[in-house]
N, C-alpha and C positions, 0 to 999 in steps of 0.2 A: 626502794630507797627509804620511803617513809616509814616502813616497818622497822628498818634498821635504826632510824633516829628514835622511834618510839622505844625500841628495846634498849638503846643506850641511855635514854633519859630515865627509863624505869630502873635500870641497873644502878645508875648514879643515885637515884632517890633511895634505893634500898641500902646502898653503901652509906649514904648520909644518915639513915635512920639508926644504923648500928656502928658507931665509930670504933668500938673495941674490935669487932670483927674486921673492919676495914684496916685498922692499924696492924693487926696480926697478918692479914693477907699481904699488905704492902711490904711489911718487914720480911715475911717469908720469901716473897719474890725477890726482893733486894738481896737477901742473904744467899739465895740459890744462884742468882746470876753472878754475884760477886765471887762466890766459891768456885763456880764453874770457870769463870774467867781466870782466876788465880791458878787453878790446877792446870788449865790449858797453857797458860803462860809459862808455868814452871816446867812442864813436860816439853814444851817447844824450846825452852832454853837449854834443857838437859841434852836433848837429842840434836846434835849439830846437823846443819843442812846438807853437809857432804854425805852423811850416812843415809839421808833420805834418798839420794840419787842412786844408791847401790841396789835398792829394791826395784824390780821391774814393775811397770804399771799392771794392774790386774787385767786378766782377759775378760772381755765382756761379750755378751751376746749381741748379734747384729740388731740394730734398731729397725723396727717395722712401722708401717703406717697405721697399725692397729690390727685387731684380730680378723676383721672382715677382709682387709687388704691382704693379709697374710694367707688366708684361706684361698682367695682368688688367685694369688701368685702360685700357691701350691698346685691348684688345679690347672692353671694355664701353662706354667713353666716347669712344673714338677719339682719346685724348690721345697726343701724340708721345712717343717713347722718348728718354731722355737718352743711351742707348747704342744705336746702330743695329747690333745684333748680326747683323742679316740680311746685312750687307755684310762684316763682319769675322770672323764665326765660321767661315765656310767656309774662308777663307784660313788662319786660325790652325789649324784642324783639319788641313788639308792639310799645313801646315808640320810639325806635331807628328808626324803619321803618316809623313811622309817621313823624319823622324829615326829612327823605328822600322825602316823599310826599310833605312836606312843601317846600322843595327846588324846586321841579317840579312846584309847584303853583306859586312861584315867591316871590321876596323880599317884605316885608311889608304886605303880605296877611295872614289872620288868617284862618286856617283850622278848620272846625267843624267835628269831628270824631265820628262816631257811632260805638262803639266797638262791639255791639251785631250783627249788620248787616255787620260789617267789610267794611265800605265804608265812603267816604268823602261826607257829605251832601251838602256843599255849593260850592264845586268845583268838579262837576262830571267828568271833564276831567282828574282828577288825578286818578280816579278809574280804568283807563286802566292799571295802573301799579300794581294793586292789583290782586293777584291770580297767577296761574301758567299755563304754557303751557307745557303739557307733550309730550314726544316723543311717536311716534306710538309704541304700544306694552307695554308701561309703564303707561298707564292710570290707574286711581284709580277707 
């Protein structure tokens, strides 16, 4: 809580130091909020409430207690998952880790990635970072 107070005081001091910037920021916010309110009011007045009721409410996914609860329910009850992480997580992980390999290759270099072989074809020196070193007794 004290850091929030310190941050607020610092922000107010900075705004007080530059009154021109403060005026532009406040006017921009006021104009944006005013225009947004005016457009919403205009559209809300044009579209009668009777026509709103003609549209059915959108279908939504069932709410869950979170990812972990959802996984446990799927294991215990056989219920379906709302997010099929088994098909998306692998690709997402590969994409993120390929970005790390690109950082090792260096700025401005383009990596060519062979997903089936799990290796970088044009910068073989980055392949040293792929794979795992297991502790003795934990080998697969």
